[in-house]
N, C-alpha and C positions, 0 to 999 in steps of 0.2 A: 587258300587264297591269302594274298598279302594284306596285312592290316592297313586300313585307311590312314593316311598321314594326318597327324594332329594339326589343327589350324595354326597353332603357335609355331610349328616347325616348317610351315610353308614359307617360301621366299616371298618377298613383296609382290613379285610378278605373279606367282601362283595364287597368292591371296587376292590379288586384283581380279583374276579370273573367277575365283570363288564368289567375290562380291557381285560381279556382273551376272554370273549364273543365277544368283539369288536376288537379282534386281535391287541390290543395296547400294545406294549412292552416298548416304551419310549414316553414321552410327555413333553411339556414345556408350560410356559406362559411367554411371553416377553413383557416388557413395551415399547411402541412406544411414545417417548417424543414429536414427532411432532403432533401426533393426540390425545395424552393423552388416548390412547386405549391399551387394552391388546391383543396381538396377541397370539393365541393358536395354537398348532400343530394339533389338531384334532377337527372337528366340534362337535363331541359327547361330548366334554368337555366345550362347551360354557357356560354352567350353572356356572362352576367354574370361568371362565374368567369374566363373568358378576358380579359375587360375588366380585371378586377382585377389579374391577373398582369402585364398590359402597361402598367398605369397608372403613370406616373412622378410624378404631381402630388400625389395624396392618399393612395394606398395605400402603407403603410410596414410591410409584413409584419405587419399587424394579426392578432392571434391568432385572432379570430373575429368574424363579423358574423352576428347572429341576428335572425330575423324571425318574426312571427306575424300572421295575419289575425284581426282582432277577431271575437269570436263573435256579436256583435249588430249591428255596423255595418260598412260597407265602409271600414274604417280599418286601416292597417298599423302594427303596433308593431315597434320595432327596438331592439337594443342592440349598439353597436359597442364591441368590447373591443380596445384597442391593446396594452397591456402589463399583465402581472400579476406581474412579477418583484419589485416592491416591495410587493405586496399586492393586495387586491381592486381591480378596476377601478372607480373612483369618478368620477361626473360626473352632472350633472342631466339631466332629461328635457325635451326641447323639443317643443312641440305647435305645428306650423307647416304652412303651405301650400306645396306644391312643384309646380312645373310638370311635372317629369319624374321618373322613378324614378332616373335618374342623379343629379339634383340631391339627391334624398332620401338616396341612399347616400353620396354625396360629403360631404354635411353631417355625417352621423354619423361618418365616418372622420376628417374634419378636426378636429371637436370632440373626439373621443376622443384623438387624438394630442396636441392642445393640453392636455388634462387630464393626460396622462402628464408632460409638461414642467412644468406648473404645480404639480402635487403634489410632484414631485421637487425643484423649485427652492424650494418652501416647506418642504422637509425632512419631508414627511409620508410615512408608510409606507402609501401608497395607490398603486395603479396608475392607468391612464388609461382611462376609458370614457365613453360617452355614450348616453343613450336618446333616440330620436326617434320621435314619433308623427306620421304623415302624415295631416293633416286631409283630410276629404272636403268638397268645395265645397258639396255638397247638404245638409250637416248644419249645424245651428245649434250651434256649439261653445260658445256662451254659455248654452245651456240647462242648468240644474243637473242634471237627470235624465240628460241625454245625457252630460255630463261624468262624473257618478258612475259610469255604466256603463262608459265608456271607460277611466277610470283604475282601476276595479275589475278590469277585464280585464287592464290593464297590470301590475297588481301580481301577478296570477297568472302572467303571462308571465315577469316577472323572478324570481319565486320558483322557477319551473321551471328557471332557469339555475343553481340551487344555489349562489348567492353569488359567482359570478365577477364579477358587476356589481352595484354598489350605487348606487341612484338618489338624486336630490334635485330641487330646483327649477331650472328654467331658463325661457327665453322661452315664454310661453303657459301655464305651470303655476303654480298658486297654492298658498298655504298650505292651503286647503281640499282641494285635490287631493292634497297630500302626506298630509294626515290620512286621506284615503280609502285611499291606498296603504299607509300604516303600519298601518291597521286589520287587515291580514291578511298582513303580511310584515315581516320584520326587516331586509330589505336596502334600507334607506333612511336618509337623514340629512335635516337641515333639517325635523325634526318640529316641529309647532306648540308654542309655549311652554306652552300649557295641557296638553299631553301630556308635558311634561318635556324637550322638545327645544330647539334653538337658534332655531327659528322662521325667519322670512323672511331669507334671506342677502343681500338687496339692499343694505341699509345698509352692512354690512362690505365688500361688493363695491365699492360706490361710494367708500368710503374708500381701498380698495386702488387704484382707478383714479387718484384724486388723488395718492396717494403715488407711483404709477408715473410720472405726468406730471412731478411734482417731481423725481424721480430722473433722468428724461430731460433735463430742463432743466439740472440741475446738471452732468450728464455733458457736455452740449453747451456749457457755460459761457454759458447764456442767462438766468441770473438766476432769479428766483422767478416765481410765477404772477401776482403783482401787476401790473396793467396789461395783461395778455395778453388776446387774443381766442381763445376756445376753441370749436371745433366739436364738437357732440354728435350722433352718429348714433343715432337711436332714442330714443323718449320713454316707455320702459316703467318697470318697477319700480326699476331701477337709476338711470335718468336723473334721476328726481325728487329723490332725496337728493343725487345727484352735482352737479346744478346749484346746489343750496343750499350744498354744501361749497365749490364753486368761487367763489361770491360772497363767502363767508366769508373766502376767500383774496384778496379784492379784485381779482378779474379785471375787466377793462374791459368785456367783452362776451361773451355766450354765443350762438352761432348753432346752433339745434337743428332737426332735421327727423325725420319719421317717415312711414310709409306707412299708409294707412287703407283 
């Protein structure tokens, strides 16, 4: 008889079926610093908590990983909270396609940890967190009504976390999506300009990337960006202004790629 597939190797769609079969709507994994153990909300998910306890690559004593199955579609919402000792865990929400649940969980942990470091290095009194929505291949995620429903349910999800995680834009999330989230929760940043917020963070992010490249070149005694060839991975909201800024710095060439 063929061995049963590991929960971690299930696709998000298969995992959604597992959750429904076990009548699991919401679940979490919380790190207990006293025992150095992971507390899980459901015994059916102990395989995942055991995986987290033994993972040396991406799990870094994350304070909590929270998940909820969307009420309308077979989509999984998540919020990974790495640290809150400097303040609420802040980081954007990514709407992305994942091959396995392990990929989905790892991406949230990795990004949340990165936000802890980024916010601390910037001198901000924020912790590190990240929202991730696992897209369902069968859904048309560009359909405005589908997106409105999904992000409406996501805002309810993060509100239920009582402010430990504050969301914003990331890959796959637009200003319109943020306006939807902001319509019924205060736990968000990057609110559209028309609503009094800072708007799309892509341009400032692109400027920060250019500054980071320049700092690295200076540290390595490699001069300026002028005449350099730059590789850009991804052609999303950040890449468009980034490439413009790079040519303003007189780079020789930009080689860019993306997946479609």
